[in-house]
N, C-alpha and C positions, 0 to 999 in steps of 0.2 A: 616441680614447676606447678604451683598451685592454678595460674593462668593456662597451661599446658593440659593437664586432665585434672580430672578428681577423683578421689578415691587415698591411697596412701599419702599422707600428710609430709610427712621426712623418712629418711632413710630407716632410721631406727620403727617408726611404724610401720614402714615397708616390708622388713625382715619379716615383722612380728606377724602382722595380719594379710600378707600377700606373700607369703613364702610358697615353696613350689611344693606340693605334695601328688602322689601317686593315690590316694586313696580311693576304696573303691567308691562308684564304680566306675573311676578315671583309673584304670591300668594299664592301658596302653600310653597315656600320653601324662605331662608332669602339668598341672594346673595350676596356678598360682593364685590359688584364693585360702590357703592354708586350711582348706578343706572344707570351708564356706561357701555355699553357691551364692550367697548373696553379695559375698563382696566382688564387686564390679570395677572395673576399672571405665571411666569415659572421657573421652576427648573433649575437651571443649572448644578446639581451634583446628581447622583442617591444614593440610599440608603434609609434609613427608616428616616422617619420625624414625628412628633408630630404634631397635629393638636389641638390647645389650641384656647377657644371662651371666652369672657369677656363680661358679661349681665350688668354690671352695669358702666357705663362710666358718666365721668364730664361735665360740658360745656364746655370743651375745645374738650371733644372726647377722651379723656384719660380713659383709665380704673382706676375705681376711687378706693381712697385708697391706692395709693402707686405705679399707674404707672406699669411698668415691673414687678416690686415685689409686685406687689397686690395681694393679698389671692383670689379675685375676678374672677382672670384667672383659666379656669377648661380643662382640657385636655380631648377632646369629643374624640378623636381618633388617630390611629397608622396608615402611609400609607407606603407604600412602591414607591419609586420613580423608576420607570425601567432603566435600562439603563447599561453601561460595569462599571466596575472597575477601577478607575484612577490611585489608589497608591497599590503599586507599579506602574510604567508603564508597560505595556504588551509588549512585543517585541515576535519575531519568525524570525528566521533562515531557509534558504531552499537552497536546490540546483538545479540549472536549470537542465530542463530536468528530473525531480522527479516528478512524480504526487504524490500531499502531499493533507493533511487536516489540519485542527488546532483547538484546544479548548481555547476559550476565556470566560475570569472570569466578573460576574456582579451582578445584583439584578433584582428580577422579570422577569427576561428571560423568553421568551418561544416559542413553537414550531412554532410561526408565525413570529419571527427576524428575519431579513436577514442583511447580512454582503457585502460590497463591498471594493474592493482593487485599491486603487487610486493613482496618482504619486504624489510624496513627493511632489510637488509645488501647490498642488489645497488643497482646506478646504472640510471639508463633508460637509458644509451646502452652500458648492455654486450651482448656476444656481436653487437657491428656492429649496434647502434641495435635488437634484438629482444630484449630482456632476459627469460631462462629461468627466473627465480624470482617468474615469479606462478603456479607449480605449486601446486595444492592442497597439495603436502608441507611447502610453505613458507607458505601463506597460510591455509590452509583454508577458501578460498574457492567456491563454486559458482555458478555464474551460470545464463542460461534457466530462473529459480526465477519463481513458484513451481509451474510447471505442470509440468516436467520436467527439474529439478534437475540439473547437470552438474558433476561436479569440472572445475576449470580444468587441463590439461593441461602438458605442456611445450609449447615451440614448435613440436615435430616431430609432436604430436598432433592432433586433431581439434576440439579446445577448444582454442585457445591463451590465451583470455582478453582477447580484441580485443571494448570492451565499446561499441560504437555510441552517437555523442551525436547529440541534436538540437536546433538554431535554430529558433528561430521565422521564419516566413516568414509573406509575404501569404496563402499556400496554408494554411497550420497557424498560426496566430496562439495557437490554445490546443490542446491535446493531451492524452489522458490520461497516467496513467502509464507505459505500454506503447506512448506515443506514437502512438496510436490515435486515432479520434474526432475527426479535427482539423476546426476551424472556420474558415473562411478571414474576412479584415478586408482588403479590399483599398484602394488610396489613390485616392478619386475627385477632389482636386485637388489640384495643385501651384503656388505663386503667390510669386514673387518680392517679400517685403516691405519688403526694406532694401539698402541695401550690404553688409549683414553676414549676413541672415538669410531664409530661403525658409520657407514655411509649407506643411504638407502637412496634407490633411484624410483622415481613415479612413473608412468605412465606420459604425465601432462603436469603440468605447473601446479604446484600443491598448494599456492597460496598461504604458507603458514608463516610466523613471525618467528623470530628470536624469542628464546622463553618458551614456547608452548609446547605440551607436553603429549606426548602420545603413546601408544601401546600396540605393539605388530600384534597379527592372529593367526589366522588359518594358511597355509597353502605356502608356508613359509619352514622347512625343513634343515635339518643336518644334512650336507653335499654326502651324497652315498659315496663317493671316492676319498673321502675325509677321514682320519682315524683319530682326529685329535679332537673334534665337536662331539660334545655327550650331551645330553637330554636336560642336563643341569644349565649349560650354556647355552642351549636354546631357549627355554626357559627364561634365563638372564638376558639374552638380545630381545625377546619379543614384551620383556618386563611383566609376566602375568607366570605366577607359581601357583601350584598346587596347594592347598592344604593337606599335610600329612593324614589327615584323618578322611581324605576322601572317599575312600571304599565303607565307610563305616561311621557315615554322620547324618543329621535329623536331614530329610526330604527338603526342610525349606531354609537348612543351614549354605552358605555360600562354600563355592568348591572350590575358587580361586581368590587369592589378592594380588592387588596388583601395585606394582613401584612404575609409574610410566616414567620414560625418558624427558629430559629436558632436551628440545630439539635446538640447531641452530642452522640457518640456510646458508648455501653458498653463492655467494657472490656471481652474479652472471650466468648463473644456472638452475633458472627456476625449477628445475625437475629434479631435483637433489636436495637434499637435506643429510645432517650429520647430527648423531643421537651420541647422549653422554656414556657410551660405556664401548671399553674395548680389552684386548688381550694381548700378553706380549707372546713372542715369537716359542714354538709356533702355535699359529692363530687357528682358531676355529673356523671353517668356510661355511657358508649357507646357502640352501639351494632356493630357488622360487620354485612351485611346483605347481603349474598351470593346472587348473581344474577344468575339466570340460570342453580341453579340446577334442579335434576330430580330424586324424589323419589324413582324410580325403578332403578336407579344405583345410589348404596352409592359411584361409586368410582369417581362419576364427581362432586366435590366441587361446582362448579360454580366459580364464578368473584368474588373477593373478594373487600375490600377496596382499591380504587385507591388515587393516589399521582401523585405531579408533581414535580421535581428538578427545583428549578431557578436560581444556582449558577453559570451553567456553559453549553454556548453553544458550539454546535462544527461541523462543516461543512461536507460535504460528502468528501470523498477521491478523487478529482474531479479538482484539480486546478494545474497548470505546469507550470513556468516560462521558459521560452524559452533564456532569455538574462539576464545577473547581473542586479538586480536595488535595489538601497538602500534605505531604510526608507521608502518605499511606505505605504499610513496611511491605515489603514483598517477603514472604517466608518460604523456605527450602525443605522439600520432602527428597529424602535419597530413595533411591529404588535399585532394585537386582532383578534378573530375570527368571530366579526361583517365587520369588512375592511380587510379578509384576504390578500388581492392582494395589499393594499394600499404600496406607497411606501413614506418613510419621512426620511431622513438619516440626525440626528440629533446631532450627536457625534463620535468622534474619540476613537476607541476602542485601538489601539497601532501602532506599527510600525512593517513592515516585510520587510524582507531585503533576496533578490535570490543571490546566490553568486556561480561564477564558480568552482568546483571541481579541484584540482591539476588534472594535463595532465598525465595520465599515458605511461611512454615514450615506452615499449613493450609491445604490443597485439595483434596477428597474429594467423592466421588459417592458416592450412596446411591442405591440402586434400590427400587422398589415392587412389582416382580413377581420371582418368582424364575425363572420359566419363560422359557426360550431362546425367539428370535424372535415374543417377544408385545410389540407396542407398550404401552410403559405410563408412567407419567411418574416423571422422576428428580430429584431434588435436588442440584445442584452449591451447594458451601458453600466457601467462603474465608474468610478472615480477612486484611487489610491491616496494611501492616507497624507495626509498635507502636513501634518506634526513631523517634526524633526526625533522624537523618541520612537515611533513606530517608523516614519518614513526611513530612519535608518539602516533598518534591514533589509530593504531594496539594497542600498549601496553597498553593504559590507559582506554580504554574501561570496562565499569564493567559489562554490560550484553551481549545478544548475539551480536557478528556481523554476517552481511547476505552478499553474494556475489550474485548480479544481473546478469544473462545473458539475451541479449535482443537481439533476431534474428528482427534488425530495417528493411528487405526486406524478409520475409519467402517465398514470390511468387518465390523468385532468390536464397535464400539461407536459408535450414529451419533443422531442428533437426528432426529426427525419434526416434520411441520406438529402445530398444537395441535389440530386438527379431534378430535373423539373417536375416530374409529377411528384416527388417528397416520397419515395419509398420508406416502409417502415423499417425500423432496426429489431429486429427479431428478440426476444426474450433470451436466445440461450447462444446469441450472435455476441462476441466479446474478442478484443485485440489486448494481449497480454502485455505489461511493461516491458520486457526484452523485445516486442514487437513493434515497438513503438515506431512509425513513420510520417513522415510529409504527407504521404498519399492517404492515410487514414485522415490527416486533416484536411485535405482536401474532399473526403466526403463525408464529413461532417458539416465544416465551415464556407459560409457562401464570401464573406469578407473578413477582414481584420481592421482594425482601424485605430489612430490613437491622435489626439491634438497636439503631440509631439512632432511636429512639422519635421524638425531637422533626423529624426531616429525611427519614428515610425511607430507602428506596432511590431513587437522585437518577432523575427522569424523565428516559430518553433524548429525546434530539433526534431520534434516527433509529437504525435499524437496517440493515446490509446483510451480504450472506454472498459466498461463492463457494467453491466446488466444485473439486478437484481431481484429475485418474485419473492413470493411469501407474504408475511401478513403487513411489512414495511417495503414495499419493492420500490425499489429507485435503479438509477442509471448515472452513472459518473464516467465524466471525460475526465482528463487530466493533458495540459499542453506542456513539454518540456520544453525549457529553453538553453541556450549554449552557456556556459559560463559566464559570468559577467554581461550575459547580453537578454537580460529579463526584465520587468517591468520596472516602472520608476516611480519614485512617490509622488503625489500630487499632480496624477496625471489621470486625462479622461480616455476610457477605453472602450470602443463597440466591439460586438462580435455579433455576423450576420449568420442565422441558420434558418434552415426550414422547419417549421415546428407546426405541431398543430395541438388545436386545444379545445376540448369537451368536458361536458358535466359538471360546467363551473358555478352554475346559477343555480337559485334556490328556486323548485317548480311554479311558486306563486308570485312572490315578491320580482323575480326576475333579478336579482341580487347577487353578488360574489358569495358563493359558499364560505369563500376564503382568499385571501389575497397575496399570499406565499407560495411559491411552488417551485422555487430554485434557491441554491445556494451558490456564491461565489468565493472561493478560497483561493488565495496565493499563499503558496507553500512556501515554507523558508528553504534555506540551504539543501540541496538533498545528500550529498555527505556528511555536514555536522548534525544539522536537527531537521532530518527526514519526516517526522510526524509531529511539526510545528506548526501552525497557521501563522502568520504575519499579522492577518485582519479575517474578518470573517463578515459577508455580503449577505443578507438576508433580502432576496430579489423579490420585490411587489411589483404588481402590475403600474406604471405609470400612472400616478395620479393625475395626472392632467391630459391623459390619454384616453381614449376608448377603451369601453369592455367590450365582450362579446356580445353579440346579442342571440336570443333564442330563435328558432325559424317561427314564421310567421307563419299562422293558421290558413291565414285568407292566401289568394295567388301573390306571385312577386314579380317581379321582372328580373330577365335573364339574355345573356347573349346568346344568339343562332350558337348550337357548336359546333359550327363547321367554320362559319366565317362572320363570328360576331363581331370580331377587331381587328381589321387590316389594315397593317401601313401602306399607305400608297407612294409609289414612285420607288427608285433602286434598283437593282440589279443583284441577282443571284441571291435572293434574301439577306439583302445587304443592304440598307439604306446610312449613308455617310451623311451628317448631318454638321455645318459649320455654324460658327455664329451669324445671325442675322436669318439664318434659314428657318422656315415653318414646318410644322409636322402636320401632316395631312394623314386622315386616316377614314376608314368606311367602316360605320356603325350599323348593324344588324340585330335586331331584336329576335325575342324567342318565335316559335314556331306558333302560338298556340296565342289568342289575344290575352287570356288570363297572365302571359308571360312579357306582356310588351313594355317596351321603354318608352315614358313618356313627358309631359312636364312636369317638372316639379323632379325626376331622378335626378341623381348626384353619379357622377361616373368619375373617379379616381384614376389619373395612369400613372405608376409606379417608375421613377427614373432610377433605372439600375445600373451600375452597381449604385447602391443605396450613400453610400459613403463619399462617393467622388462629388454627387449634384449637388451643386447649390444655388440654384435658380433666386429669382427675385419674388416680393411676395405677391405681385399681381402682373397677368396675362392677360392675351385676346383671344378670342375663341368664336366662330360663326361658320354657318355652313357654305359651302363653294356652289355659288352659282354654276347651273348647267346640271349641278347633282341629280337625284332623286326628288320629284316636285310632289308628288303623291301625296304630302302629308306636309303640316305645316311647319317650318323648319326657323324660330327664330329666336332672338336674344339669348344667347348663349352666355352664362358667366363664369369668367376663367379666374381660378385663385389659385396659390400655391401653398401646402402645407409640408411642416414635417410630419415623420414617422415617430418621432422622439420629438414631444414638445419642448422649444428653445432651443431645438439644434438645428441641421442643415435644412431646407427646405428641398424638397426630393420628391413632394407627389404634386400632380398637378390635377385640383377640382375642379370638376365640368359641373355647373348646374343648369339644368335645362329650365329656362322660363320660367313664369311664377313666380320671380323676383319684384316685380313690378307690378302695378295693378293694371295699367295702360296697356304692357304689352301682351301681346296675341300668343306667346307661348309657343311650345312643340309640341306638334303631332304627335300620333300613337304609331309607335315604330314595331310590326311584329310581324311574322309571316314572312313573305320576301319584301317587305320594304326596306329601304336602307338609306342611311343619308352620309354625304362627305362631308366630313368636318376639317377645318381650318386652324391650328393653335402656333399663335407668334409670340415674340415678344418672351422667348424663353432662353435663361441664361446656359451656356454653355459651360461644362467642367474643366476646370483649367489643363489638366493632364488625366491619363489612364491608358490602359492597356485592355485586348481582349485577354481575357481569365483562358489557361489551361492545364489541363491536369496531368 
């Protein structure tokens, strides 16, 4: 079969060119090369093959008494040809600028195998089985992301693009996206139950699917009390066989070959499975020998029977495509423990495509504090796609949708915790996906709002975040939503958080050095398309909103540090306002004259929660008669503003005097001078409640 192997072209040629011989130096084994070492057989397909042998040949070299159909043929072994599964063709699609991993199906896969992504124009066997078209110039691929992204080099460089893959084992039955945090799941029992099946019991649910292939490993032996079990039976149940020359081989040659067992699950018993091997009566008995037991510690059961899953390899979550590329080839290199660093790419696994997600047109950040370096609330606002083609993805998702918020330049704009003083999130602080919780959401976001009055902002199932340092530092936050309860198309959303902005102005011009500091990325179905973005918003400082100010060189007004702004009235630090009530407060400037509050100053009162207040555009303000009269207190202009231009009015702006040449203005407020001011005509929010964590 020319599609299965390359070498012998037909039976006649095979009998002549690949006849068995014991010609020296091969005196201890039969070698099927007719005495010529260059005559080799190369498998063209991965999968299970049968090795058949005919010991009785006629004068023409064909198997006696029937050729291909002769009864003299004997199957001496089955062997697994390692490699990726070719049918159906494997394909993957991911989004640009999203760090991803992928799994691929195959036969006989091991933890020593590697894959490499190359340009569609290359072949996996190019450059003597070491293809050079994986370099960034061809693929725009980076690896070792997201912590320390590196461009893939040519094969002569330090980053040739070899991607480590992991298979599941007893020591690492489950693992995180970066191949860490392994959990054990050993075999506790192996029992032959029929002529064709053997049942295996695991410590806990194994997670296999029907058709998966596994081999068994150490700590499984013949039962010492059984007289039927043999070394041959033990090798057969494990699916791993020693080569006959194991004691007399080249040090780099393999010691064993494997024929993994096809596995079937047991209904309603997730910790049991059956493999396709058995014996007639009397059946061999096998025992699991627990290694590392302690007779003085009955709670330590030791390490049970080992196993390896050979049907799937999984890369690390370390790959990022920076530009869209279609139909790049994924190449596979086999590995073995005798030569773990050897590289030889021999087969194409499938095709991988990187696409640009749709562009989110409206994504802005609005700041509440103009002074750089001061933690203060900010509002991230975005609108999801209005188009049916893109927006349909929000409706069609079956599993959870997610929302990724990335602070691309945290040294210039970064999120802080929701405590009143906005404490920093340290660079080594993170919450893993498996630890995502609503409590984490509460530590990161002050408010979540949607213009969808019926559904509101979808309640997150949990939040998690990661911080990355190095040449490209950033902070990533993800919100996970319940299935069928995520974001919706053509909807405005707002997210309020404490943030700090710093070092964003050019030294001389005081203009922004850049206007993009964040990305907001609604991610697609968690199960079906975990690394595909529905759309991506490049977050800019709102073009109609204020930008940060550099600290003035001259003296500046400030509040008294103890009692600069104090509400008047209420009980037990709680002031209850009802419709029509006026807001009264005492105002006190800084201790020094250079920090005085005076005519021309503006005071902004932020109405929190930001997303609940919607007052009118004008209000009234004035000094309370009978208050401090040691300075001039006249003519206070009151207006309402929106933190996000064009959205709800949630800021009261007071301008102290100097709005009209005939006004006498406002006096100088510093040291222990204070004024009592009353603000009226403020519209109350329609509802709300006290936030609790």
